[in-house]
N, C-alpha and C positions, 0 to 999 in steps of 0.2 A: 221485343226481339230485334229491333231495329239496330241496336248495338251489334249483334250477331252478323247481321247482313252487311253492316259497314265493314267490320274485320274481314269477312269473306271476300267483300268487293274490292277493298284496297289490296289484300293479299293477291287475289287473282289479277288485278291490274298490274302490280308490281312484276309478278311472274310473266305476264303477258308482254310487258315493257322489256324485260330481259330477253325472253325468247323471241320476240318479233320485231324489236328495234336494235338492242344492243348486240345479240349474237350477229344478226345479218351485217349490221354496221362494221363489225370488226372483220367477218369472214370475207367481205367483198374487197378488202384491202389486199394491196400487193404482197405477194410472197417471196419477192427477191430472187436472187439467182439460183441456178441449178445446184450450186454447192452449197448454198444455205439450205435448201429444201432436202438435200441428202442428210444434212445433220439434223435438221428438225425432225425429219421422218424417223430416224434412229431413236430420238428422245421420245417422240410419240409412242413409238413401238414397245420401248422398254417400260414408259410409265403404265401403259394401258395392260401390258402383261403382268406387271406387279400387282396391280389393283385387282385384276381379275382372279389372281391366286389370293392375295389377301382377302378380297371379299368372300371367297369360298370358304376359306378357313373362319372367317367371322360369323358367316351365316350359319355354318354348321355348329359353332359354339352357341350362337343365339338362339338356334333350334333347341338345343339340349336344355339351355336355361328356361326357354318358354315352357318346355314340357315339365320341367321341375316345378315351376311357379304354378302351373295348372294342377299337377298332382298334390302339391302341398295345400294350396287353398281348397281344391275340391275334395280331397278325400282323406288328407291327413289332419288338418285342422277343423275343429269343431265350429259350428256357427256361433257367432256371438251377438247378443242383442243390438249391440252398438255397430254393426256391420252397415254399410251404406245400402245394401240390398237384403232381401229376404232368404237367400239360399246360398249354400257354400258354392254350388255349381256355378250359379250366376255370377258370383264374386269371382270365381276362378276364371270364368270366360272373359269377363270385361277387363280384368287385370292383365291376362295373357294377351288379349287382343291389343289392349293399350301397349304392351311391352313390344310386340310384334311390329304395330305401326311405327312407333318411336324409332326402332331399330331400323326398319326399311327406309324411313325418310332421312335418317341419319347417313346411311349408305348413299342414298341418293344425292343429298347435299355435297358430300365429299367427293364423289364421282363427277357430278356436273362442274364443280369448280375445277377439278383437274383437266377435265375433257376441254374446257375453253382455254384454260392456261396454255395447253401444249398445243394450241392452235394460234394462241395470240402471239406466243414468242417469236415466231418468224416474222410475223406482220409488224411487230414492234421493230425488230431488226432492221426490216426493209424500209419501215417509216422514217428510222433515223438516218437514213442515206440522203433524205430530202429535208426533214426538219425536226427541230427537238420537240415542238408543240404536238406534231403529229404522232411522233413516237411516244410521247407523254400520254396523250389522249387514248391511244390505241391501248397501251398497257393498263390504264385505269380503266377503261370500258370494258375490256376483258375480265379485269378482276372484280367489276362491279356486278357481272353476271352472278358470279358466287356469292357475293355479300347479299344480292337480293333474293337470290333462291334460297338461301339458308334461312334468312329471317322470315320470309313468306310462307315457307315450308313449315317452320316451326307455328307460326299463327294459325295456318290453315289446319294443322294436325291437331292443335290443342282445341281450337275453335270447333273444328269439324266433329271431333269426339264428342265434345260437349254437347253439340246439337244432335247428335246421333242418339246419345244416351237419353236425353230430354224427350226426343221423339219417341223413343221406344216405351217410354214410361217405366223403366225398371227401377227408378228411384223415386221413392215418394217425397224426400225432401231434397229439393234442388241444391240446397246448401252442402249437402255431401257428394255431388257429383264430382268436385276435384279430387276428394279421396279416391273415388272408383277408377279415375283416368291416370292416376299417379303413375302406373306403369310405363306411360308414354315417356316420361323423364328418364326412367330407368333404363328403357331400351336405347334410348338416344345415348346415355352415358356409357353403356355398355359397349356399343359400337365405337364410341369416340375414343374410348381407353385404348382400345386394339388399334384403331386407325392411327391415332396419334403415336403410339409406342411403336407399331410397327413401320410406320412411315419416318419417324425420327430415327429409329436404329439403321434403316436403309440409307437415308440421307447423310448421317454422319459417319456412318462406315465407309460410304464411298468418298466422302469429303477428306476424312482423315487419311484414308489410303491413297488417294490423289495426290494430296499435299506432302506427305511425308516422303514418297518415293519420287514423286515428279518435282516438287520444288527443292526439297532438302537434299535427297540423294543425287537425283539426275541433274538438277539445276536448272530445269526449263520452266517456262512461265505458267501461270495459271490459265487453265483452259486451252494448253497446247495441245493439237490434234495427235501429238506423238504419245501422250499418255493414254494408255488403255483404260484407266479408270474415269476419264473425263466425261463419257456419255454417261455413265452410272452416276456421276456427281450431278450432272444436269438433271437426270432423271429424278434423283432424290429431291431437288428442289421442288419438284412438282408433287410427289407423293407424301413428302413431309410437310411442307409449308401451305402447299393448296388443300389436297385432300384430307390430311391431318387436321389442319387448323379449321377447315370448313366443318368438319364433324365436331371439333372442340367447341366452337362457338354456336353450332346448332344445339349441341346438348345444354349449353349454358341458357340459351333463351328459351328452351322448351322446359327445362327443369324449373327455371326461375318463374316462368309463367304460371305453372302449376303451384308452385310454393306460393306466389302472391294471390292466386285464387283462393287458396286454403285460409289465408289470413283474412282476405277479403270477406269469406265466408263469415269467419269468426267475428269480424267487425260489425256486419250486417245483424247477425243473431243475437250480439250483445247490445245492439241499439235499435230496437224495434220502434218502427215508426219514425225515426229521426231522418230519413233521406227521402227526398222526393222521387228518386229512382227506385224500382223494384229490386228484387234480389238477383236478378239476371243482369241488370246494369251494374251493380256493384261488384258481381263476380267477373265480369267482363271488363270492368274499367282497366285492369293492367293490360289487356289485350288492345283495347281502343287507344290507349297511349302509345303503345308500341307500334301500331298500324300508322299513327300520324307521323311517327318516326321514320317508316319507310318512304313516305312521301318526302319528307324532308332531305333523306339520303338521295332520293333520285334527283332532286333539284341541285343539292350540293355537288354530286358527280357530274352533272351535265354543265356545271358553271366553271370547270376547271380547264384553264388555258395558261400558256406561258409564252414568253419571248425567248428568242434564241439565246440571249445573253443572260437571262434571269435564272436564279437557282430554282430548279423544280420544286424543290421542297415548299418553297413560298406559295406556289399554286396550289398544291395539295392542302396546305394549311388554311388557305382562304376558302377552298371548298369545305373543309372540316367546320370552320366557324360559321358559315352560311347554314350548314346542316345543324349545327348546335342550337344557333338563333331559332331556326324554324321548328326544331325538335321541342324547344323550350314553350314556343307559341301553342304547339300541338297539345303539350301537357296542361297548359293553362285552360285550352278548350275543353279537353277530355274532364278536366278537375271539375270545372265550372257546370258542365252538362250532367255528369254521372254522381257527383259527390255533393251537390247542392242539397241544403236542408229542406225538410218537408214544410218547415215554418221559416221563411225568408226573414222574418223580423224577430224570430227567437234567439235564445242564447248561442245556438249553433250556425248562426247567418254565415259566418265567415269561416266555417271549418274547412270548407274546399280550399281556401287560400292557404291554409297550413299544408295540406297536402300538395299544392302546387310548388310550394316552397321546398317540399321534400324532394320533389322531382327535380327541382333546379339544383339542390345539393348533389343529386346523382349525376347531372350534367357537369357540375363543376368538379366533382371527383374525377370524371373520365379526362376532363381537360388537365387537371393537375397531374394525373398519372402520365398523360402525353408529355408534358414539361419535364417531370422528374425523370422519365426513362431517356428523353432527349440529353439531358444534362449528364447523366452516368454512361451513355452509350455513344455520344457523338465525338468526333475527334476535336471538334472546337473547345471542348471545355476540359478542365482540370483533370478529372479522373482518368479518362483515356490518355491524355498526354503524359501523366505520371507513369502509367505503365509503359508508355512508348519510352520514357526517359530511363526507366529501370531496364529496358532491354539491352542498353548499352553494355551492362556488365554480365550478360548472359541469361540463359533461360530460367535458372534459379531465382533470381532477383524479379524477371518478369512475372513468374508464378506467384511469388510473395505479393508483389504489388496488385496483380489481379485479384488473388483471393481477398485482400485488404479492402479493394474497392467493392468486390462482390458483398462482403459483410457490411461495409458502410453503408451501401445503398439501401439496406433494409430499413434503416431509422426512419427517415423521411415518409415513405409510403405507409409505415404502420401508424404515424401520427395522422396521416390523412384518412385512412380508412377509419380509425378510431374517432376522428371528428365527425366524419360523415354518418357513422352509425349513431354516435350519441346525439348530435344535432338533430338528425332526422327522427330519433326516437322522441326526443323531447319537444319538437315541433309538432310531431304527430299526437302528442300526449295533451299537449296545450290546446288542442281543438276542442276538448271538452268531451269527447266521445269515448266510450269505454273500449279497451283492445286497440286503442288508435295509435299509440307508441310503436307497437310492432308493425302495424300496417304502414305507419310512416317510414320504417327501415325499407319495407317491401318496396314502396313507392320510390324511394331513393334509388334502390336496385333497378327498377324499371326505367328511370331517368338516365342511369349510367348505360343502360343497354338501348337508349334511345337512338343512339348514333350507330349501332352495330353494324348495319348494312355498309355504311361508309367507311367505317373502321376495317371490315373484312375486305372491302375494295382495295384499301390502301395495303393490307397485308399480302394479297394476291399479287398486288402490282410488284411485290419485291421479287418472288421467284420468276415472274414473266420477265421482268428487266435483267435478272441474272442470266436466264437461259438466252436472252437477246444479246447480251455482251459475249456469251460463249459461242453462240452461232456467228457472229460477226468475227470474233477471233479465229475460230476453226476454218472459216471459209476465207481467211486472209483478205479481209476487207481494208481499205487505207485507214490511216491512223486518226484522220479526222473524224471518220464515223466511229471507231472505238472510243474516241474521246467523247463522243455524246452518249454512248452506251454505257461508258464509265461513270458518267455524271449521273444518269438514271439508275445505275447499279448501286451507287453509294446512297442515293436517296432511298432505293429499295430497301438497303440493309437497314436504314433508320426506320422506315416503316414497319418492317418485320419487327424490329426491336420495340417500337411503340405498341403493336399489337400484343406482343407478350405481356407488357405492362398492363395494358387495357384488360388482357385476359385475366391475369392474376388479381387485378384490382375488382373486376366484376365478380371473380370466384369468391373474393373475401366477401363482398356484400351479400353475394348469393348464398354463401355458406351460412351466414348469421340468419338470412331469411329461411333458409331450408331447415336449420337447426330448430328455429322458433317453430316451423310447421311440423316438425317431427314431435316436438314437446305438445303441440296443439292435438295431434294424432293420439299420443299416448293419453292425453287427458279426455278424448273422445272414448277410449276404451276403458276408463275407470282408473287411470293411473295418472293423478295430479302431481307434476313436480314443480313446486314453486322456485326449486334451485337443484343443481346437481352437486351433491354433498360428497366431496373429495375426502372426507374424514371417515367415510365408509371404506374399508379395505378393498372390498371388490370394485368399488367404483374407480379407486386410485389405481389399481391394476388394470382395469380396463383402459384409464386414461394413459397409463404407460404403454400399454400394447399399441394404442392408437398412435402415440409418437413415434414409437419404434418401428411401426409399419412403414412410417414416410421414409425414414432413413433406409430400411431394408429395401424398399422398392426402388429408392433412387440409387442405391448401390447396384441392385441387379439391372438397371437400365443402363447404366454407365458400363458396367461390366459386359453387357450385351454388345455394346457398341465396340468394345475393345476386341472382343472374339471376333465379331463380324468384319471388323477393320483388319484383323490379323490375317483373315482369308483374303481380303483384297490385295493387301500389301504383298503376301506370298504371290498371288496371281499376277500382279504387275512386275514384280522382279522375275518370276518365271518367263513372262513375255520378253522382257528386255534381254534375258539370257538366251532364250531360244531364238529370238530373231533380232541380232544385233543392228540389223538395217531399220529398225524402228526408230532409234534415236538419231540415226543418219538421214532420216527422211525419205529413205530408199524402200521401206517396207511399211506395210499397214498393220497397225495392233488389231487384235480381235476384240472389239469392244462389247460385242455380245455374250462372250465367255465372262467376262467380268460382271456384266449385268445379271447374268444368270446366277454367279456365286453369290453376290451380295443380296440378291432377292430369296434365295433359298435359306441363307444365314438369317436375314431380318424375320422371316416368317417362323422360323424355328425358335428364335430367341424371345419373340414378343408374347409366347403363349403363358410360360410360367408366371412371369411378373403380373400379368392380367388375371389369372386365376387366383394368386395370393390376394389381390385386392378385393376380390368378390368373395373369397371364402372366409377372409378373417373376420370381418363384422357380424356375417353370419354365424360362425363358430363362437365368437365372444358371447353373442345373444343367446344362443341356445345353451351353451355351457352354463352360463350364469343363471339362467332361467331354471334349468334342472337344479342347480345347486340351491337356488331360492325356495323352490317347492320342495326339495328334499329335506330341507331344514325347517318345514313347517309354514313358510311364508304363503299369504294369500293377498291377491289384489281386490280391494273393495271399490265400491263406487266412490270416486274422488279422493282415495287415500290408499296406502299399504297397510294392511293389517298383518303384521309379521311377528313370528316369534322372536323375543329378545333373547340374544345368546348369553349375553350377560349385561352388566349395568352400563356398559359404555358403548355396546355394539347393537345396532339396529341392522336388519338384513337389507339388501340391496336387490331389486328384482332384475332379470334380464334386461328390461327397457331402460332402467336407470343406469346400469352398467354400460349399456351401449351409448347412451347420452354421454356419459364421461370419456368415452372411446372416441366418440364423435367430435366432441368439443375440442380435445387435445390434438387429434390427428388434423383437424381443420386449421388450428392455429399454427402447429409446426410445419404443416404443408404449405401454408402461405408464406411463412418466413423462409423455409428452404427454398421455395420455387422463386422468391424475390432475388435471393442470393444467386442461384444458378443462372436465371435469365439474364440479369443485367451485368454480373461478373462475365459471363461468356460472351455477351454482346460488346463488353469493354475491352476484352482481349483482341476480340475480331477487329474492332476498329482502331486499336493501336497498332496492329499490324498494317492496316490500311494507311494510318498517319505516316508511318515509316516509308511506306510504299510511294507516297507522295513527294519523297525526296529528303525527309527529315532524318537525321542521325545516320546518314550515309546512305539511305534509300534502298532500293531492291539489291540483293545478294551481299549486303553488309552483314557484319557479326549481329548487329542489333536486329536486323530483319530475320535472320535465322532464328534468333531467340524469340522473336515476336511469332514466327511460325509455330514454333513449340507451343508456346503459350496459346495461340489460337486454336491449336490442336487439342489441347487440354480443355478449353472452353467449348468447343464445339459439342460434344455430348451434354454439356451443362445447358446450354442455351436452346438446343434444337431437339433434345430427346428427353431428358429427365426433367427439365423445367417445365416444358409445356404439357408433359404427361402428368405432372403433379396437379396442373389446372384442373384436369379431368378426373383425377383421383379424388380430389376434395370434393367435387359435386358427385361423383359416383357414389362415394360413401354416404352422402345425403340421401340420393335418391334409393339406394339399395335399403337403407334403415327407414325411410319414410314408407316404401312399399310394404316391407316384411314387419314393420312395427307390430302388428297384432301377434306375430309368432313369438315375440320375445317377452310377452306378458304372463 
């Protein structure tokens, strides 16, 4: 049990460090002038109002889903001998409780990140009046609160549930506890989808509306106080990039922790007597490794500092390298401690080294995604510059070039993901242990998430510095102050793009991990699938539906931004027409009216795509389960005993069809997310490259074309793309929790 106490202790320490050191350290800093505070207060009020209304909607939907889970498991589904507990009501209780706790922790993670960011922005702006280093550290430490809370709560939630289940004694076989608490990942994913989708719709509707009417039509600068949508735009940075991304990465860590524990259970059961540690040590190995990553992230965050003339990105990179090195050491310690063989001189003496190398592969994959994303989204490199160059001949060529960059950028990450999965699988398998290949990929996923707290700190750094720049601009501070915040804002755009790349990369490894966990659960319930057979018509159709779902969801998310942006554009135009003095600077716009309009539009638009994602895999599983049994199919222990329809057709069960659905939806989702994330980021920085004075600079025809391209890319990179990260993992957690219903 010492492993459990270590996880809980480090998680509580990280929470305490964030709550009692970082938050006071940030909040005690200067809040600037009265003009700065007026703008900051408007952002804070808008962000908190949106999140309150969004969370009410999410909580209502979560209660309905929790009730449905309890009814299905407790009263509709019959007890199965392979269930982890002895009664359907007990299974229903723990699955529902896990779902509720996962949902609540996900809501808390998103809210805490936004709460700190909307109080850090003004302090970053004020710090910029004194020094670049002060502003950098203020923004990063504010962002670090979100990172530490997200990772700590995910570890506390999973480890706490594990301890609670073990203490109550409801499970006779400890190896089955991860199956019982799988609902925690489902609850986290459920909330994350709506938080990311709703926040993404809000932030991009406000951004598109502010850009098109303000920059293109009225010809006023970005963050100009005359633009009625500018406060809504700054609010959107917080609800989308802070609250939404916080919930996104929380569900990543929670779902992947549980998936890794399921595969760790299979490893231990398949190799009795092979390990020095007991089953609790093996099950908790993924959490121990992640806990050491928390310590590494704290040290990396506190090491960041810069000189006035230095590129702030270099300082952030140094902190990331320190975090990566320390996380690697932590992985080595965890591997040696918990995966050491029972016989130190036997054939398995060095098996722990194999798993240590799998963890290093995960860390290297995270680093590779950082560099790949930088190449495709930073203005210093060819892809972004090619889009800027194409802007000279108008919006059409800008969009053509941007789409080409988006499609091109998919290739290298696919190779990196493939190399990570295959190499970690083979290295794990080479350990000599049974079921070690799949566990090797799980360890690689844990390695990639080892630096998650630092990565999320860098992500939240982005909207904080963006807001700080807006506050400086709207409060009409001197040009030299705006120059500092512009430098930090440019770095923030890069860190936001890096986090999206990191998120989709971790989603890809996690999807393979959770898919393997799903097959392992089917095996536990008597359906052993050595392969997903696409030659079966039912499986092929399920796979097609999975791929089609990704495109339909993407279309719905982008169209939702368009409809919400239409309402914003109409309101801004109306305000300019109703009060001509706004553009002359003699009258004040009604910021609150625009904030309210985009809030109502975003909350309305997020519901249908979210319900579609949840309902589709359940519908596929239940329909094909009915078809399977209606045609005489039966699932036996370890195999399908099915009626053969003709000489070439064997029936596919609902569980097998869902496996095909999940496999193709995952693959297509990863590819489309990569295209949307980096394509949108490249469009954004092509515009900024022109604004630096290239190809005519601000106000030129090339700049106008780049603004159009950036507007097209906005819902790609900040709404549909990030929401697909969550979709990939939500499909996995839904199917993992509901797998027994499909057999």
